[in-house]
C-alpha positions as CSV (number, residue, x, y, z in Angstrom):
1,M,-44.1,18.4,-13.0
2,V,-41.2,16.6,-11.3
3,E,-37.8,17.5,-12.8
4,T,-34.3,16.0,-12.3
5,P,-32.3,18.5,-10.2
6,P,-29.7,20.1,-12.3
7,N,-27.0,19.8,-9.6
8,L,-26.9,16.0,-10.4
9,Y,-25.3,16.9,-13.7
10,A,-22.8,19.3,-12.1
11,E,-21.3,16.2,-10.4
12,K,-20.6,14.4,-13.7
13,T,-17.0,13.9,-14.8
14,V,-15.5,15.7,-17.8
15,E,-15.5,12.4,-19.8
16,Y,-19.3,12.2,-19.4
17,F,-19.7,15.1,-21.8
18,A,-16.6,14.8,-24.0
19,R,-17.0,11.7,-26.2
20,A,-17.8,11.6,-29.9
21,R,-20.4,8.9,-30.6
22,T,-18.7,7.4,-33.6
23,E,-20.5,4.0,-33.1
24,I,-23.5,5.5,-34.9
25,A,-21.6,5.5,-38.2
26,P,-23.2,2.3,-39.5
27,L,-26.6,3.9,-39.1
28,L,-25.9,7.2,-40.9
29,P,-27.9,7.6,-44.2
30,K,-26.0,6.1,-47.1
31,N,-25.1,8.2,-50.1
32,P,-27.3,11.2,-49.4
33,A,-27.7,13.6,-52.3
34,Q,-25.9,16.2,-50.3
35,P,-24.3,16.5,-46.9
36,L,-26.8,16.3,-44.1
37,R,-28.2,19.1,-41.9
38,V,-28.0,17.5,-38.4
39,L,-29.6,18.5,-35.1
40,E,-28.3,16.8,-32.0
41,I,-30.4,16.9,-28.8
42,G,-28.1,16.5,-25.8
43,C,-25.0,17.3,-27.8
44,S,-22.8,17.7,-24.6
45,E,-19.7,19.5,-25.7
46,G,-20.4,19.1,-29.4
47,H,-17.8,16.5,-30.3
48,T,-20.2,14.1,-32.2
49,L,-21.3,17.0,-34.4
50,E,-17.6,18.0,-34.9
51,W,-16.8,14.4,-36.0
52,L,-19.8,14.4,-38.4
53,K,-18.5,17.5,-40.1
54,K,-14.9,16.5,-40.3
55,A,-15.9,13.1,-41.7
56,G,-17.9,14.8,-44.4
57,H,-21.3,13.5,-43.3
58,S,-22.7,16.9,-42.6
59,N,-22.3,20.5,-43.8
60,W,-24.4,22.1,-41.2
61,T,-24.9,21.1,-37.5
62,A,-26.9,22.4,-34.6
63,G,-26.9,21.2,-31.0
64,V,-29.1,21.5,-27.9
65,E,-27.6,21.1,-24.4
66,P,-28.7,22.4,-21.0
67,Y,-25.9,21.2,-18.9
68,A,-22.5,21.5,-20.7
69,E,-20.7,24.2,-22.6
70,L,-19.8,23.9,-26.3
71,R,-16.1,22.9,-26.7
72,A,-16.0,21.6,-30.2
73,S,-13.6,23.2,-32.6
74,P,-14.7,26.6,-34.1
75,G,-17.1,26.1,-37.0
76,A,-18.0,22.5,-36.1
77,V,-21.4,23.6,-34.7
78,D,-23.3,26.2,-36.6
79,Q,-25.9,26.8,-34.0
80,F,-25.9,26.0,-30.3
81,F,-29.0,26.2,-28.1
82,K,-28.6,26.1,-24.3
83,L,-32.1,25.2,-23.3
84,D,-34.4,22.5,-21.8
85,I,-35.8,20.6,-24.8
86,E,-38.9,19.6,-22.7
87,K,-39.8,23.3,-22.4
88,T,-38.5,24.9,-25.6
89,L,-37.7,23.8,-29.1
90,P,-34.6,25.3,-30.8
91,G,-35.4,28.2,-33.1
92,L,-35.1,26.4,-36.4
93,P,-37.5,26.5,-39.4
94,P,-40.0,23.6,-39.7
95,A,-38.9,20.6,-41.8
96,S,-35.3,22.0,-42.1
97,V,-33.3,19.1,-40.7
98,D,-32.3,15.8,-42.4
99,L,-31.2,14.0,-39.2
100,I,-32.0,14.3,-35.5
101,L,-29.7,12.6,-33.0
102,C,-30.9,11.7,-29.5
103,L,-28.0,9.8,-28.1
104,D,-28.5,8.7,-24.4
105,V,-30.8,11.6,-23.8
106,L,-34.4,10.5,-23.8
107,E,-34.0,8.4,-20.7
108,H,-33.3,11.7,-18.8
109,L,-36.6,13.3,-19.8
110,V,-39.9,13.4,-17.9
111,N,-41.9,12.9,-21.1
112,P,-39.7,11.7,-24.0
113,W,-42.8,10.7,-26.0
114,D,-44.1,14.3,-26.2
115,T,-40.6,15.6,-26.9
116,L,-40.1,13.4,-29.9
117,R,-43.5,14.3,-31.3
118,R,-42.6,18.0,-31.0
119,L,-39.2,17.6,-32.5
120,D,-40.8,15.8,-35.5
121,A,-41.9,19.2,-36.8
122,L,-38.2,20.1,-37.4
123,L,-37.4,17.0,-39.4
124,K,-37.9,16.8,-43.2
125,P,-40.3,14.2,-44.6
126,G,-38.2,11.1,-45.2
127,G,-35.6,12.4,-42.7
128,S,-33.9,10.2,-40.2
129,W,-33.6,9.7,-36.4
130,I,-30.8,8.0,-34.7
131,I,-31.7,7.3,-31.0
132,S,-29.9,5.4,-28.3
133,V,-31.3,4.3,-25.0
134,P,-30.0,2.0,-22.2
135,N,-31.3,-1.5,-22.0
136,I,-33.0,-2.2,-18.6
137,R,-33.2,-5.9,-19.6
138,N,-29.4,-6.3,-19.4
139,Y,-28.6,-9.4,-17.4
140,H,-26.5,-7.5,-14.7
141,I,-29.7,-5.5,-13.8
142,L,-31.9,-8.6,-13.8
143,V,-29.5,-10.7,-11.7
144,D,-29.1,-7.9,-9.1
145,L,-32.8,-7.4,-8.9
146,A,-34.0,-11.0,-8.9
147,F,-31.3,-12.6,-6.7
148,K,-29.9,-9.8,-4.6
149,G,-32.8,-7.4,-4.3
150,R,-30.8,-4.5,-5.6
151,F,-31.8,-1.7,-7.9
152,N,-29.1,0.8,-7.0
153,Y,-28.4,3.9,-8.9
154,S,-24.9,4.9,-9.9
155,E,-22.9,7.8,-11.4
156,S,-23.1,6.4,-14.9
157,G,-24.3,3.4,-16.9
158,I,-27.8,1.8,-17.2
159,L,-28.8,2.9,-13.7
160,D,-27.3,6.4,-13.9
161,R,-29.0,8.4,-11.1
162,T,-30.1,11.0,-13.6
163,H,-32.2,8.5,-15.6
164,L,-36.0,9.0,-15.3
165,R,-37.2,6.5,-17.9
166,F,-36.2,2.9,-18.6
167,F,-36.5,0.9,-21.9
168,T,-36.4,-2.6,-23.4
169,R,-36.0,-3.2,-27.1
170,D,-39.8,-3.2,-27.6
171,S,-40.6,-0.2,-25.5
172,A,-37.7,1.7,-27.3
173,I,-39.3,0.9,-30.7
174,E,-42.7,2.0,-29.3
175,L,-41.2,5.3,-28.1
176,V,-39.6,6.1,-31.5
177,E,-42.7,5.0,-33.6
178,S,-45.0,7.1,-31.4
179,A,-43.5,10.2,-33.1
180,G,-44.6,8.9,-36.5
181,A,-41.4,7.3,-37.5
182,R,-40.6,3.8,-38.8
183,V,-37.7,1.9,-37.1
184,T,-35.5,0.4,-39.9
185,Q,-32.4,-0.8,-38.0
186,I,-31.4,-1.6,-34.4
187,L,-27.9,-2.1,-33.0
188,G,-27.2,-3.6,-29.6
189,T,-23.9,-3.2,-27.9
190,E,-21.7,-6.3,-27.4
191,T,-23.5,-8.1,-30.3
192,G,-20.2,-9.7,-31.4
193,R,-19.6,-11.8,-28.3
194,W,-20.1,-15.6,-28.6
195,Q,-22.5,-15.4,-25.6
196,K,-24.7,-13.1,-27.5
197,R,-25.0,-15.6,-30.4
198,L,-25.8,-18.4,-27.9
199,L,-28.4,-16.4,-26.1
200,A,-29.9,-15.2,-29.4
201,A,-30.4,-18.9,-30.4
202,L,-32.5,-19.2,-27.2
203,G,-34.4,-16.0,-27.8
204,L,-32.6,-14.1,-25.1
205,G,-30.1,-12.1,-27.2
206,D,-30.9,-8.8,-25.6
207,L,-29.6,-9.8,-22.2
208,L,-26.0,-8.8,-23.0
209,A,-26.9,-5.5,-24.6
210,K,-26.1,-2.4,-22.5
211,Q,-28.0,-0.1,-24.9
212,F,-29.9,-0.1,-28.2
213,I,-29.2,2.3,-31.0
214,L,-32.1,2.7,-33.3
215,K,-32.4,4.2,-36.8
216,A,-35.8,5.4,-37.9
217,E,-37.2,7.3,-40.8
218,K,-39.9,9.9,-40.8
219,R,-42.9,8.8,-42.8
220,L,-43.5,10.8,-45.9
221,D,-47.2,11.0,-45.2
222,A,-47.8,12.5,-41.8
223,S,-51.4,11.1,-41.8
224,S,-49.9,7.6,-41.5
225,R,-49.2,8.0,-37.8
226,S,-51.0,5.6,-35.6
């Protein structure tokens, strides 16, 4: 199996691992009966989990990260697993997590479809996923490819040199639903721009989105998987 060389991640800047992903707030489960148990795959330094706890969304968090060290405040992350999620699942009980986050991580994996299916065992029936992936249909990528013959990797962004998989809106939905979940909401970046509204009227609204953030719910009946 071909793997991304770990030394590529050693070249990343501090900022690459240090940002809390607060833009997922509109997709968090509304009015849960109790604070959520949250597992984040690719948690970087743990700052998103730290934010979820401080904001009262979660009372227990766990993170998986193979390339960065945990730097969140003490107590913000209850369990931290430094492992390759494609090889090993974190040691958590089955159906023990309310929410799994995979934020800009699946595009780095060799087989994200299999990884989601295996992670599904840790999610409670009716639990939620929040997943973000870059949008390869972004107009910058299409213009460079179609008119300049360029598909050049970079240190970050849609063509980050550590990306192994590329997604459009439809293929991102297919990826998530392959794990037996049902996508209920999708956010695209830059959706407030007037150009977005104009392109949407022409059926081309995804061209400005740099990434998609999807919310999905695990089906209550596992036998409903297609």
